[in-house]
N, C-alpha and C positions, 0 to 999 in steps of 0.2 A: 511163097507159101511154105509153111512148115509141114513136115510129114509127122504124123502121130502113129505110133505102133498101137496095136490092140492093147498091149500091156500098159502103155502110157495112158491111153484113154480110160482104161479100167482103174488105174492108179489115181488119176485126177478125179474120177467119179467117186472112188472110195474115200479119198481125202475130203472132197467137198461134202460128202454125205455125213462126215463126222464133225464138220465145223459148226460151232455155235455162233452163227452170224451176229446175234445180238450181243455177244461178248467180244468176239475177235475184232469186228469192225471198230466199235468205239474204243476199245483198248489200244488197238494199233494206231489209230489216228492220235489219240491222246499221247501215246509214247513218242510219236513223231514230233509233236509239238513240244514235248518236254525235253527230249534228247537233242533235238535240232531246233532250238528256239527261233532261229531266223525264218523258219517256215511259218511262223505265226503271222507274218506280214500279209499272207494271203487270206487270213481269217479275221480281219479287222472288225467285221460286223458280228462276231461271235461273242462279244462281251469280254468279261474278265478272263484273261489268259496269263495272269501275272505270276502264277506259281503252279507247281504240280497239283496241289489240292484243288485249285480253281479249275484247272484244265480237266482233271479227272471228274469233277462234279458238274461240268458244263454240259447242259442238255443239247446245245447246238453242236458241240464236238461229237457227242454220242450219236446224234442223229446223222451227221454227215459221215461218220465212220460206218454206220449201217448202210448208207447210200453207196459208199465205196465198195463194200462187200456185195451189195446188190448188183453193181456193175460187173464185178468178177463173176457173179452167177451167170450173167449174160455170156461171158467168155466161155465158161464151162459148158454152156448149152450150145455154143457156136464155135467149137474148136477149129473148124475148117474155114471160118470166116471172121476171125478176130480182127483183122485190119478193118474190114467193113463195119463191124460191130462198134469199134472205137473211133471211127473217122470223125464223127461230130464232136466227141469229147476231146479229141486231139486238137481240132480247130478251136474249140472253146478255151481250152487251157493255154493254147499258144497265142491266139489272136485277141481274146477278150480278157482273160485272167492274167496273162503273161507269167505263168508259172514256170520257174526254172525246171527244165526237164530232168535234171539230176534228182529232183525230189521224188520222182516216180520210183527210182531205184531205191532211195532211202526208205520209202514207204513199203515197197516190196520186201526189203530185207526185214523190216520190223514185223510185217505180217507173218513172214516165215518164222521169226523168233517166237511170236505169240502162238502160232500154230504148234511149234515144237513143244512149247510149255504145256499147251492144252492137250495135245494128242499123245505125248509121252512116247512109249515104245512102239506105238502104232505107226509113228512117223519115221519109218525105217530110212536107211541111207538111200535105198532105191526110190522110195516115195519122195524123199527130199530132192533127189536129182530130177525127178519128173516135175515136181512142183516148181523148182528153179527154172526148168525149161519153159513151163507154162507161164510163169511170171515174166520171163525174158521176152516171150512173144507178146504178152499184153503190154509190157513197157515199150517195146519196139513200136507197137501200134499207136500208143499214146504219143510217142515222140515223132511220128511220121510227119506231122505238119511243121515241125521245127526244121526239117531238112530242106 
């Protein structure tokens, strides 16, 4: 179990309070699919993913990106129980979807980049460090079933 300081809890809440979920989620997933095209193999039912314009305009990509951010919302609200919060998703991604667990790290990095662009100077070095710690815990929880 990870220990969160009061300052880290406050930073995560402050960052999350500034996030535009309807923008960050869809944009992050779209960037993942564009920058790392091999990740598209997990989204075969999403229709046309043939180029950046198609991905950026794909309603299923946008919807799933919002779903991903919705799951992060659960982590923000359950900081002391992230492993339990993500246990079913870990099983799903490991045993049913067979997602390469390294893709969680790729998506986490992209979410951080999108946040930095959206939040600007609000996303200080200290906030970034806390955000990285938060995503590391989430990613670890998602990878648990793989071990």
